N, C-alpha and C positions, 0 to 999 in steps of 0.2 A: 504491500498503498505506504510504502514511504517512493517511492519511481511513481505514481500515478502524481501527489500532490505535485511535484514541479511542472506536470503536464499542464493541470486547470490553473488559470488567469485568473484570479480573479477579479484583475483590474484592465479592465481595454487595451491595447494598444495605440496607439499616439503617430501616426503615418510624417512624414516630412511635406507633406502637403496641407495642414491642419485637420485635412478628416483623419474621426476615428473608427478603429477595421473592432468590430467587435464582433465577435466568435457564436458561429451559428447558433439558433438559438438561446442567447441572453436577451432577457428584455432592452437589452438600448437595438442591438440587431431588427429584430420586430420592428421597435417604432423605425425606423430610418427604412423601409419596408413599404412600411405605410406612410408616413412620409412620402416616395416616390411613388407612389401610387398615386396618392391624393397631386401630385404634383401634372402624372401624365392625368390627371381624369382631368383637371381644371387645362389642359393643354388645351388638349382633341376638342374640348367641352366647347372654350371662348373660343377655335377659327369651323363648332359646327356651332358656333354661333354671329358668327362672320359670316357666313354659309348666307345660314340665314336671314338676315340684315343686307346681303350685298343681293339676294336672291326676290325680297321686298319693296326695295328698292329700285329695279327694274319691272318689278308688275304695276306699279302705281311711275313710273314712265313712260310703256305702250299702253296705259292703260291713259296719259292723260294725251296720248301721239294719235291714240286712236277715233278721242274724242275729241281732236281737233282735228283728226282726214274727217271722223264721221260729218258735222259741223260744216264743213267747207262741201264733201259731197251734194249734201243737201241743199247750202246755197248758186252752186251749179247749175242743179234740177228745177231748181228754182227758177234761175234767170236764163235754161235751153229752157222751161215755160211757158214765160214771157214774151224772149224774143222768136218761140217759133207760128204765135196768133199774128206777129208782123208782117208782111209780105212784102218789105225792101229789102234789094239783095248786099247792102252792110250786114241787117243783122246775117242770116242767112250763115255767110262766112263763121259771122261773130258764133255763132252755135257752130256749126264743126272745130272753131275750137274749144269748143267751152266739150264738149262731146271727146275731145283730145285728152284735156281738163279731165275727164271721170275718169277715164282711161287710164288715167295715171294711177289719180286717186284711186279707182278697185287694185290696182298691180300694193299697192299699198298697205292697202288695208289688209289689203288679203296678206301681206309680208309680214304685218305689226299683227295679221290675229295664229297667224302660223309659228311666228317667231316664240321661240322656246325661253322666259329671263335667263335661265345660266349658260347656251348658245350649248345647253344639248338635243 
C-alpha cells in the first residue's frame, strides 16, 4: 500500500500555461468538462440565433420588396386600363411601354416569391 500512496496525488498539477490539469474522476475535472460543454452550447446557440435573426431580416426585406412590386403592378394596371379607353396613338404606344413594365414586374415578383431567404 505504501507504493500506491505515491501515485495518488491530492493536489492537481499545474502546467506552464496557467491551466490546471485534474486527474480523471476528480471534481475539478468534472467541473472543467461541464464548463467546456457549456461554452460549446453557448457558441452553437449564439450561431443558431444569429442565423435565425438573419433569416427573419431577409423575410422582412423580401416582404417589403413584394409589397412595393405589387403596389407598382397595380398602379401600372390602372394606368393601362385608363389609357385603353383613349383612342389616341400616343396612348397606345404608352400602353405597350406599360405592358413591358408589367412583364418586368411579373418577373421580379416571381423572383421574389420563389427566393429562399437564406439563399438555399
